[in-house]
C-alpha positions, -999 to +999 in steps of 0.1 A: +001-002-004+011+033-011+023+054+019+005+084+029+013+118+046-010+120+074-014+154+074-042+161+110-070+172+100-101+165+124-140+174+108-168+177+127-186+186+102-224+187+116-243+187+149-257+152+141-221+141+153-221+157+186-255+148+194-246+109+192-218+111+217-233+116+245-230+090+273-265+076+262-255+045+283-243+060+319-205+050+308-177+049+279-185+014+273-217+019+259-233-010+276-258+004+295-247-004+327-248+023+357-230+013+387-248+041+414-283+040+399-311+021+414-348+014+404-372+031+422-411+024+420-425+057+418-406+082+398-410+120+398-405+144+367-381+171+383-377+193+356-385+197+316-367+223+297-347+227+269-308+228+273-289+218+240-290+194+212-259+175+229-257+166+270-235+143+290-232+139+323-204+137+345-195+123+383-202+151+402-237+155+397-238+180+368-255+183+332-234+195+306-248+208+269-241+229+239-273+249+235-289+248+205-280+282+197-240+273+194-212+291+202-211+280+238-215+251+268-239+255+297-234+236+329-268+226+353-267+205+386-297+181+389-320+206+402-319+223+366-303+252+374-276+264+355-243+271+372-220+279+343-223+295+313-191+302+285-188+315+251-168+304+227-152+325+197-162+297+174-191+274+172-179+247+197-199+207+199-191+194+234-192+160+256-178+146+283-158+114+297-143+109+331-155+142+340-130+159+313-148+181+288-140+180+250-147+201+220-149+201+184-150+229+156-154+235+125-150+269+102-153+274+063-139+297+042-168+308+016-157+328-016-169+337-051-166+300-061-184+286-028-168+270+004-135+266-007-106+263+028-121+247+059-108+241+092-108+221+123-103+224+159-100+194+190-102+209+223-100+197+257-108+212+288-101+198+324-123+195+354-115+235+361-127+241+326-091+253+316-081+241+286-052+213+281-046+213+243-059+222+212-051+206+177-058+226+146-057+221+106-066+231+079-079+219+039-096+222+006-127+211-003-118+220-043-090+193-041-111+169-024-083+163-003-081+164+036-088+143+068-120+140+087-126+131+128-153+107+130-160+094+167-139+099+201-134+080+234-115+091+266-100+057+279-071+039+298-053+073+299-052+088+262-080+099+239-090+077+206-098+092+180-116+077+147-097+096+120-105+096+079-080+099+049-094+111+020-079+123-009-091+129-046-110+102-052-081+080-044-083+068-014-112+072+014-096+048+040-096+051+080-074+056+113-073+048+148-048+070+166-042+077+200-031+109+219-021+124+255-033+148+275-010+175+256-023+160+223+010+142+212-002+114+192+012+078+214+003+052+187-015+050+155-030+025+129-042+027+094-072+001+094-082+012+056-124+008+064-137+042+079-147+046+112-182+057+114-200+088+138-210+058+164-176+044+163-152+038+191-162+018+223-130+004+250-132-028+272-117-026+306-085-040+297-081-013+271-087-026+240-105-004+217-136-018+194-142+009+157-173+001+138-160+010+107-182+015+074-173+005+037-140+029+022-120+024-011-084+024-012-071+032-051-097+010-067-106-013-041-134-015-024-126-024+018-158-040+035-176-022+058-162-042+093-156-037+131-117-039+139-101-046+176-070-025+182-045-028+211-015-002+219-015+005+182-018-031+170-047-050+158-058-076+175-086-089+146-115-075+124-146-087+113-155-077+077-195-076+070-202-093+038-227-064+018-254-035+032-256-002+028-264+008+067-246+023+091-231+001+120-239+013+156-216+015+190-192-017+191-214-029+227-190-044+245-193-067+277-164-077+290-186-079+325-193-117+321-176-143+306-166-149+280-165-112+270-184-105+237-189-078+218-224-068+199-227-047+166-257-036+143-252-038+108-285-036+081-306-040+112-291-077+122-274-072+156-239-093+152-227-106+184-190-114+180-163-134+204-139-101+217-110-122+219-111-132+185-139-116+162-158-151+156-193-145+149-214-163+182-249-156+167-266-128+149-304-113+154-322-095+125-349-071+137-327-050+154-339-017+155-316-001+185-283-010+199-286-032+228-278-025+265-262-056+285-265-069+320-240-073+345-250-113+342-249-112+303-280-112+294-288-090+259-314-063+262-326-058+226-347-026+208-366-045+177-394-024+168-422-028+197-407-052+211-374-053+239-363-085+243-340-102+265-314-125+248-290-152+265-255-147+255-258-174+227-289-155+209-314-175+226-345-159+235-352-153+277-380-132+273-396-102+259-417-070+265-441-059+240-452-023+245-479-003+230-457+013+205-419+014+186-395+016+216-377+050+209-338+043+216-318+018+234-327+006+269-302+015+300-300-009+334-299+000+365-276-016+393-306-041+404-312-055+374-341-033+360-342-016+329-359+017+316-371+021+278-392+049+263-423+050+239-455+062+237-447+090+249-435+077+285-407+068+303-416+028+314-390+008+342-394-031+337-382-052+362-360-084+352-387-102+344-400-083+315-428-068+336-439-035+340-431-019+377-440+019+365-448+041+338-447+083+338-476+102+332-460+128+311-464+126+274-443+145+245-416+118+243-425+106+203-392+106+187-354+085+193-342+098+225-312+089+244-312+075+279-288+083+307-285+074+343-277+097+369-260+093+405-284+084+430-313+072+412-318+096+387-329+092+350-321+116+323-347+117+288-327+137+260-336+147+224-308+150+205-330+171+179-350+192+196-329+196+225-356+189+251-341+170+286-369+156+310-349+144+346-369+127+366-359+110+402-372+110+441-349+127+464-374+123+495-355+098+509-326+112+508-339+143+528-350+119+557-315+100+556-299+136+571-301+141+610-282+154+640-261+128+650-233+126+672-204+138+660-172+121+676-145+131+648-142+098+634-133+117+599-118+144+587-130+176+564-105+205+553-105+230+550-134+241+565-146+268+550-130+256+516-135+275+483-130+253+451-112+222+469-119+200+498-100+171+515-111+143+531-101+111+552-131+086+555-129+055+572-159+046+555-178+056+521-198+091+525-223+111+508-222+150+508-257+167+508-269+203+501-296+214+529-322+205+503-315+170+499-294+168+470-269+142+469-235+163+455-212+132+457-208+098+471-177+087+482-156+057+487-136+052+524-101+063+518-081+096+514-095+116+483-095+153+472-129+167+450-129+194+431-160+215+443-158+247+422-188+245+401-208+241+438-229+269+447-220+289+481-235+275+513-236+247+536-230+213+530-233+178+550-208+147+547-228+122+562-205+090+572-215+060+587-229+075+614-213+109+619-226+138+603-205+170+596-212+205+583-190+219+558-194+258+545-184+263+509-174+303+499-168+324+472 
């Protein structure tokens, strides 16, 4: 194969790309699991507002959004109040991974002959919203040459980007590339197939799975495929035989044995062995990517049905909704499943019987479901920017009581401004005076960033002890 100059151009050509990068299943493996969200038999609608086309959650109980009018990003707390806004010089599209915010932008120079030159950026911010690094390059549409970016993921200490190399009709192929937190390349692998905009997942061992569309390479057609890459080396790739549809996210199940990867192509679910890419089973009529329970069972939307399949593809049970299911399901830590259909959010138990459904209507098209900390469920419409937040915090308020203060743990400084150091003999929770859970913390020593918290009094409950701490600005 003829060597190519990998002039780095990150392209982010449409708002659609940003909307699908939201953590729609609660974690970067895209497998539907949440480590903290349980299920409640009755949820209340906490708020319903239009906040942006691209949204994501972080671990600090905050919602990041790109407003419908580009040029800024906003941060909301779980109560629906805006806590931060940052206006930017150019159009930016944002998502968040592991408390690190990243953005993409594009710029076209319009001449009398139409769009000609283009410029693209990839920008990463830390948890204090300070820029970590920014990559920039340019290209030209009249020569039909350049490089596009499609898919991004933060994992295993690096940024993984899907890149498309494109030159004057001679080739249209892909690259999977890793960058460190200063923007330097750590490894790169040309894979020929074209990473699509739903392309990248990672397992707990750092193996990257890229879902790719067909390409071409000097007259040779390159089929759609799934690639597995580890530290810049190919582990395996699986070529699809035909089809013109898109590939969905590679949904990784590395929590049950054997590890498997699930990818939808042309409305068919393909179950692949994670070690070598061999086919375990296929299932037709899949409408959205599945979610995988800790048991390994697969919850797959199929038009009006939600199917529960075993790891070998056998049908275990199913739920038939009154209308088409409108997105991928999400699974709670207790094994229950949330879906949306017919304008409602529905909670199913592990036996696929409906336990609860919302009375609110208006959820009438594709949505992203996200599980937040402490039994919050978010329903987001990426086209309209509408976000519905469901939750029940009455139990949290009742759990905060004055108990003897025996000095079992420390929190300093107190008062604090933007950082708080803690030494915890047990796991702990930090609440506002209204009962809102701000953070869950494991036992041990830690330091947390509180720069986005409002000034005021907070309570830390650790074991049988409660301390008051004060945030000042």
